[in-house]
C-alpha positions as CSV (number, residue, x, y, z in Angstrom):
1,X,104.1,77.3,82.8
2,X,108.3,77.8,83.2
3,X,106.6,81.3,85.4
4,X,104.1,79.3,87.5
5,X,107.0,76.9,88.6
6,X,109.5,79.7,89.3
7,X,107.2,81.5,91.2
8,X,106.3,78.8,93.2
9,X,109.6,77.6,94.0
10,X,110.5,81.2,94.9
11,X,107.7,81.5,97.4
12,X,108.6,77.8,98.8
13,X,112.2,79.3,99.4
14,X,111.0,82.5,101.0
15,X,108.8,80.2,103.5
16,X,112.1,78.2,104.1
17,X,114.5,80.9,104.7
18,X,114.2,82.6,108.1
19,X,112.0,79.7,109.1
20,X,112.1,78.6,112.5
21,X,110.3,75.4,113.6
22,X,109.7,75.0,117.2
23,X,109.7,71.1,117.5
24,X,107.5,68.1,117.7
25,X,107.5,68.4,121.5
26,X,104.5,69.1,123.2
27,X,106.0,71.8,125.2
28,X,108.0,73.8,122.4
29,X,106.2,76.8,121.1
30,X,107.0,80.0,119.8
31,X,105.8,82.1,122.3
32,X,106.3,85.8,120.0
33,X,104.3,84.2,117.5
34,X,102.1,87.2,117.5
35,X,105.1,89.9,118.2
36,X,105.4,92.6,116.0
37,X,108.2,91.3,113.9
38,X,106.4,87.8,113.3
39,X,103.4,89.7,112.1
40,X,105.0,92.3,110.3
41,X,106.6,88.9,108.0
42,X,103.3,87.6,108.0
43,X,102.1,91.2,106.5
44,X,104.8,91.0,104.0
45,X,103.9,87.5,102.7
46,X,100.0,88.7,102.3
47,X,101.6,91.8,100.5
48,X,103.3,89.5,98.1
49,X,100.3,87.4,97.7
50,X,98.3,90.7,96.9
51,X,100.4,91.6,94.1
52,X,100.2,87.9,93.0
53,X,96.6,87.8,92.6
54,X,96.6,91.6,91.0
55,X,98.7,90.3,88.5
56,X,96.7,86.8,88.1
57,X,93.7,88.8,87.3
58,X,94.9,90.1,83.8
59,X,93.3,88.2,81.2
60,X,96.5,87.2,79.7
61,X,97.3,84.9,82.9
62,X,93.7,83.8,82.6
63,X,94.7,81.5,80.0
64,X,97.7,79.2,79.2
65,X,97.2,79.5,75.2
66,X,95.8,81.6,72.6
67,X,92.3,79.3,73.1
68,X,92.1,79.6,76.9
69,X,91.7,75.8,77.2
70,X,94.0,75.4,80.1
71,X,94.5,77.3,83.1
72,X,96.3,80.0,83.0
73,X,99.7,81.2,85.0
74,X,99.3,81.7,88.8
75,X,96.1,80.6,88.7
76,X,96.3,79.4,92.2
77,X,95.8,83.2,93.2
78,X,93.3,84.1,91.0
79,X,90.4,83.6,93.8
80,X,93.1,84.3,96.9
81,X,92.8,87.5,97.3
82,X,90.4,88.5,100.1
83,X,92.1,85.6,101.9
84,X,95.7,87.7,102.1
85,X,93.4,90.7,102.8
86,X,92.0,89.0,105.8
87,X,95.5,88.4,107.2
88,X,96.0,92.3,107.3
89,X,92.5,92.7,108.8
90,X,93.3,90.0,111.4
91,X,96.8,91.9,112.1
92,X,95.1,94.9,112.6
93,X,92.4,93.9,115.0
94,X,95.1,92.2,117.0
95,X,97.1,95.3,117.0
96,X,94.2,97.3,117.9
97,X,93.5,95.1,121.2
98,X,96.8,94.4,122.3
99,X,97.6,98.4,122.5
100,X,94.3,99.0,123.9
101,X,95.4,96.4,126.8
102,X,98.7,97.8,126.9
103,X,99.3,101.4,126.5
104,X,97.8,103.7,129.0
105,X,95.7,106.6,127.2
106,X,95.8,104.8,123.7
107,X,92.8,106.8,122.6
108,X,94.2,110.4,123.2
109,X,95.4,111.1,119.2
110,X,93.8,108.0,118.1
111,X,91.9,109.3,115.1
112,X,94.8,111.7,113.9
113,X,97.9,109.0,114.4
114,X,95.7,105.8,113.2
115,X,92.9,107.3,110.8
116,X,94.2,110.5,109.7
117,X,98.2,109.9,109.1
118,X,98.0,106.3,108.5
119,X,94.8,105.8,106.2
120,X,93.3,109.2,105.1
121,X,96.2,111.0,104.0
122,X,97.5,108.0,101.9
123,X,94.1,107.9,100.4
124,X,94.2,111.2,99.1
125,X,97.7,111.0,98.1
126,X,96.8,108.1,96.0
127,X,94.2,110.2,94.4
128,X,96.6,113.0,93.6
129,X,99.3,110.6,91.8
130,X,96.7,108.5,90.0
131,X,94.4,111.6,88.6
132,X,97.8,113.2,87.7
133,X,98.5,110.2,85.7
134,X,95.5,109.4,84.2
135,X,95.2,112.9,82.7
136,X,98.9,112.6,81.5
137,X,98.0,109.6,79.7
138,X,95.1,110.9,77.8
139,X,92.1,110.1,80.4
140,X,89.4,112.7,80.2
141,X,86.7,112.8,83.0
142,X,83.3,115.3,82.9
143,X,83.6,117.8,85.7
144,X,81.5,116.0,88.2
145,X,83.3,112.9,87.9
146,X,86.6,115.2,88.9
147,X,85.2,116.4,91.4
148,X,83.8,113.0,92.9
149,X,86.9,111.7,92.1
150,X,89.4,114.5,93.9
151,X,87.3,114.6,96.8
152,X,87.1,110.8,97.3
153,X,83.5,110.0,97.0
154,X,84.5,108.0,94.1
155,X,87.4,106.0,93.0
156,X,90.1,107.5,91.0
157,X,92.4,104.5,92.1
158,X,90.2,101.4,92.1
159,X,92.4,99.4,94.6
160,X,92.0,102.3,97.4
161,X,89.0,100.6,98.7
162,X,91.4,99.1,101.8
163,X,92.1,102.6,103.2
164,X,88.3,103.2,103.0
165,X,87.5,100.4,104.8
166,X,90.1,100.5,107.6
167,X,89.2,103.8,108.2
168,X,85.6,102.9,108.4
169,X,86.9,100.0,111.1
170,X,89.4,102.0,113.1
171,X,86.7,105.0,113.2
172,X,84.3,102.3,114.6
173,X,86.4,100.8,117.2
174,X,87.5,103.7,118.2
175,X,83.8,105.4,119.1
176,X,82.8,101.9,120.4
177,X,85.5,101.0,122.5
178,X,86.1,104.5,123.9
179,X,82.9,105.4,125.3
180,X,81.6,101.9,126.2
181,X,83.0,100.0,129.1
182,X,81.0,96.8,128.8
183,X,83.4,94.6,126.5
184,X,80.8,91.9,125.3
185,X,78.6,94.9,124.0
186,X,81.4,97.0,122.7
187,X,82.5,93.3,120.4
188,X,78.9,92.8,119.5
189,X,78.4,96.2,118.0
190,X,81.8,95.8,116.0
191,X,80.4,92.6,114.7
192,X,77.2,94.3,113.7
193,X,79.0,97.3,111.9
194,X,81.0,94.4,109.9
195,X,78.0,92.9,108.9
196,X,76.4,96.0,108.1
197,X,78.9,96.9,105.7
198,X,78.3,93.2,103.9
199,X,75.1,94.1,103.8
200,X,75.6,97.7,102.3
201,X,77.5,95.8,99.6
202,X,74.8,93.3,98.9
203,X,72.3,96.1,98.0
204,X,74.8,98.2,96.4
205,X,75.9,95.5,94.2
206,X,78.8,96.2,91.5
207,X,77.1,99.4,89.8
208,X,74.1,101.4,90.0
209,X,71.4,99.0,89.2
210,X,68.5,101.0,90.4
211,X,69.5,103.8,87.6
212,X,67.1,102.4,85.3
213,X,64.9,100.1,84.5
214,X,65.0,96.3,85.4
215,X,68.0,94.5,84.0
216,X,69.0,97.3,82.0
217,X,72.6,96.5,81.9
218,X,72.0,93.5,80.3
219,X,70.6,94.9,77.0
220,X,71.3,98.3,75.1
221,X,70.6,101.3,77.4
222,X,72.2,104.8,77.3
223,X,73.1,104.3,80.9
224,X,76.3,102.3,79.5
225,X,77.9,105.5,78.6
226,X,77.4,106.6,81.9
227,X,80.5,107.0,84.1
228,X,78.8,106.6,87.5
229,X,76.8,103.7,86.2
230,X,80.1,101.7,85.3
231,X,81.7,99.2,87.8
232,X,84.4,100.0,90.7
233,X,83.1,103.4,90.9
234,X,81.2,104.0,94.3
235,X,82.4,102.9,97.8
236,X,81.3,99.5,99.0
237,X,80.6,98.7,95.5
238,X,82.1,95.0,95.1
239,X,82.7,92.0,97.1
240,X,86.4,92.6,97.3
241,X,85.3,95.9,99.8
242,X,84.0,93.4,102.5
243,X,84.3,89.7,102.0
244,X,87.8,89.9,104.2
245,X,86.3,92.3,107.0
246,X,85.1,89.7,109.6
247,X,89.0,88.9,109.9
248,X,89.2,92.0,111.9
249,X,86.9,91.0,114.2
250,X,88.7,87.4,114.8
251,X,92.1,89.4,115.2
252,X,90.6,91.3,118.1
253,X,89.1,88.6,119.9
254,X,92.5,86.7,119.5
255,X,94.4,89.4,120.8
256,X,91.3,90.0,124.1
257,X,91.6,85.9,124.8
258,X,95.5,85.3,123.6
259,X,96.7,83.3,126.7
260,X,93.4,81.4,127.0
261,X,93.8,80.2,123.3
262,X,97.5,79.8,123.5
263,X,96.8,77.4,126.6
264,X,94.2,75.7,124.7
265,X,96.3,74.9,121.5
266,X,99.1,73.7,123.4
267,X,97.2,70.6,124.8
268,X,97.0,68.5,122.1
269,X,98.4,70.7,119.8
270,X,98.7,68.3,116.7
271,X,94.8,67.2,117.3
272,X,93.8,70.5,117.4
273,X,95.8,71.6,114.3
274,X,94.4,68.7,112.4
275,X,91.2,70.1,113.4
276,X,91.5,73.6,112.0
277,X,92.6,72.0,108.9
278,X,89.4,70.3,108.6
279,X,87.6,73.4,109.6
280,X,89.6,75.5,106.9
281,X,88.9,72.6,104.1
282,X,84.9,72.7,105.3
283,X,84.8,76.7,105.1
284,X,86.7,76.2,101.9
285,X,84.0,74.2,100.4
286,X,81.2,76.2,101.9
287,X,82.6,79.5,100.2
288,X,82.8,77.4,96.7
289,X,79.5,75.9,97.0
290,X,77.9,79.5,98.2
291,X,79.5,81.5,95.0
292,X,78.5,78.5,92.7
293,X,75.1,78.2,94.2
294,X,74.1,81.8,94.6
295,X,77.1,83.9,93.1
296,X,78.5,87.3,93.9
297,X,77.1,88.5,90.3
298,X,74.0,87.8,91.0
299,X,72.9,91.0,88.7
300,X,73.6,88.9,85.3
301,X,70.8,86.1,86.6
302,X,68.3,88.3,84.9
303,X,66.3,88.6,88.1
304,X,67.2,92.2,89.0
305,X,69.8,93.1,91.6
306,X,69.0,89.4,93.2
307,X,70.1,91.0,96.6
308,X,69.0,87.7,98.5
309,X,71.7,85.8,96.4
310,X,74.0,88.1,97.5
311,X,73.5,87.8,101.2
312,X,73.5,84.2,100.7
313,X,76.7,84.0,99.3
314,X,78.0,86.5,101.8
315,X,77.3,84.2,104.6
316,X,78.7,81.4,102.9
317,X,82.0,83.3,102.3
318,X,82.9,84.7,105.3
319,X,83.5,81.8,107.6
320,X,86.5,81.0,105.0
321,X,87.9,84.5,105.4
322,X,87.6,84.3,109.2
323,X,89.0,80.7,109.5
324,X,92.2,81.1,107.5
325,X,93.9,83.7,109.6
326,X,92.8,81.1,112.7
327,X,94.6,78.2,110.3
328,X,97.9,80.8,110.1
329,X,98.0,81.6,113.6
330,X,97.5,78.1,114.8
331,X,101.0,77.1,112.2
332,X,102.8,79.6,113.6
333,X,102.6,78.7,117.1
334,X,105.3,75.9,116.0
335,X,106.5,77.2,112.4
336,X,107.3,81.3,111.6
337,X,108.9,82.9,109.2
338,X,111.0,86.3,109.2
339,X,113.6,87.2,106.6
340,X,114.7,90.4,104.9
341,X,112.3,90.4,102.3
342,X,109.1,89.4,104.0
343,X,110.3,92.4,106.5
344,X,110.8,94.3,103.7
345,X,107.2,93.8,102.2
346,X,105.7,94.2,105.6
347,X,106.7,97.6,105.9
348,X,106.0,98.6,102.5
349,X,102.4,96.4,102.2
350,X,100.0,99.7,102.3
351,X,102.5,101.0,99.6
352,X,102.7,98.4,97.3
353,X,98.9,97.6,97.4
354,X,98.4,101.4,96.4
355,X,100.7,101.6,93.5
356,X,100.2,98.4,92.1
357,X,97.5,99.1,89.6
358,X,100.1,101.8,88.0
359,X,102.9,99.3,87.5
360,X,100.0,96.5,86.2
361,X,98.4,99.3,83.8
362,X,102.1,100.2,82.6
363,X,103.5,97.0,81.3
364,X,100.0,96.1,79.5
365,X,102.0,96.5,76.1
366,X,103.8,93.6,76.9
367,X,101.1,91.1,76.5
368,X,98.2,92.5,74.7
369,X,98.1,93.6,71.1
370,X,95.3,95.5,69.4
371,X,92.4,93.9,67.8
372,X,89.8,95.4,65.4
373,X,86.8,93.9,67.3
374,X,87.8,93.5,70.8
375,X,90.1,96.4,71.0
376,X,93.2,94.1,73.0
377,X,93.8,90.6,72.8
378,X,96.7,88.4,74.7
379,X,99.3,87.1,73.0
380,X,101.9,84.4,74.0
381,X,106.1,84.1,73.0
382,X,107.8,81.2,73.1
383,X,107.8,79.7,76.6
384,X,105.4,82.8,77.9
385,X,108.6,84.8,78.2
386,X,106.5,88.2,77.4
387,X,104.8,87.2,80.8
388,X,107.9,86.5,83.1
389,X,109.4,90.0,81.8
390,X,105.9,91.5,82.7
391,X,105.7,89.9,86.0
392,X,109.3,90.9,86.6
393,X,108.5,94.6,85.5
394,X,105.2,95.0,87.7
395,X,106.9,93.7,91.0
396,X,110.1,96.1,90.3
397,X,107.9,99.4,89.6
398,X,105.3,98.5,92.3
399,X,108.3,98.5,94.5
400,X,109.6,101.8,93.6
401,X,106.5,103.6,93.3
402,X,105.9,102.2,96.6
403,X,109.0,103.9,98.5
404,X,108.4,107.2,96.5
405,X,104.8,106.9,97.5
406,X,106.0,106.3,101.2
407,X,108.4,109.1,100.8
408,X,105.4,111.4,99.9
409,X,102.7,110.6,102.6
410,X,106.0,111.3,105.4
411,X,106.5,114.5,103.9
412,X,102.6,115.3,104.4
413,X,102.4,113.4,107.7
414,X,105.3,115.2,109.6
415,X,103.7,118.3,108.8
416,X,100.5,117.5,111.0
417,X,101.4,117.7,114.6
């Protein structure tokens, strides 16, 4: 577990480096805790967390030995991915409202600048990159699959769901807040859009369950061979698409009422911080209960799609994704961090996220060996040093590809006036 200790030690060092504590006095707070620089660093930490989460999903990191009798490396990050994404959504929602409140004619050119240039173009550039690489490495698609992948209706890059959902939320924000002047109604409609996205997943599930007889996916079926019947193919087919979206709404509310919220926290801050921590723990327990009692993957209970259990799980989980960024916001009133590493990853957060799958895939030969029955199985060198090499290689290649990807996206967006 040397890798685990090393990673945790580096993260602690990163939280200390550039950290600023406002002090214990009740009148001392960071008034700039929600500034662009502070949120940029916060996004950087979230970006690092997402990469760690993706690495921890690899089977070789799920087990500490060949027999799977102990938790794997980086186990703390296995189920934390949506919390890091919740930070992105919180910052995005916060930034949209702040810009709307402070910039005249903010909606002029909004769709081109904030949706097309920032989200749509990067999405299609990633399709081009992944399409070339997948073809070059020997993957061959059916003609229809090539068409739907290139058009973006199905997922060439399974990690590319974030810009899709973000584009939907940004577009909804634009249409609602531009055309409806009553803020209460506007916020209510945004909340309904977010819940609607959640319900779409609850109906969709993880694959096209409706394409055959009940529970066809549990037995032998020719549908298992169909590309369109697999997981992670269509939009909003997976809980990761929607379980962090409510943080977007929370960020909007915190921006709208920032002054009142700050004033409220400044009175008896430490007691209110304790209250937020208790609520966060309670939300964490509710999330765990919901996933244990009902479960996202209810298709495999033998009761068909079991949509009702997904809905129950959704409403058990989203309080945690909403309160987690509130906890971070509360802590940053007293302690915030900004250093060159966090700012670097903050500026490259989308790019590293979008390119991470290439790096994760490219170095799998360091962790897996061929197996006649299972295709491949994990193997572990002494001290898991091969996992450490994989970890370092993935981070390095993710950064390099992220910089290249940002450059390519920039070349295209500069041509759009």
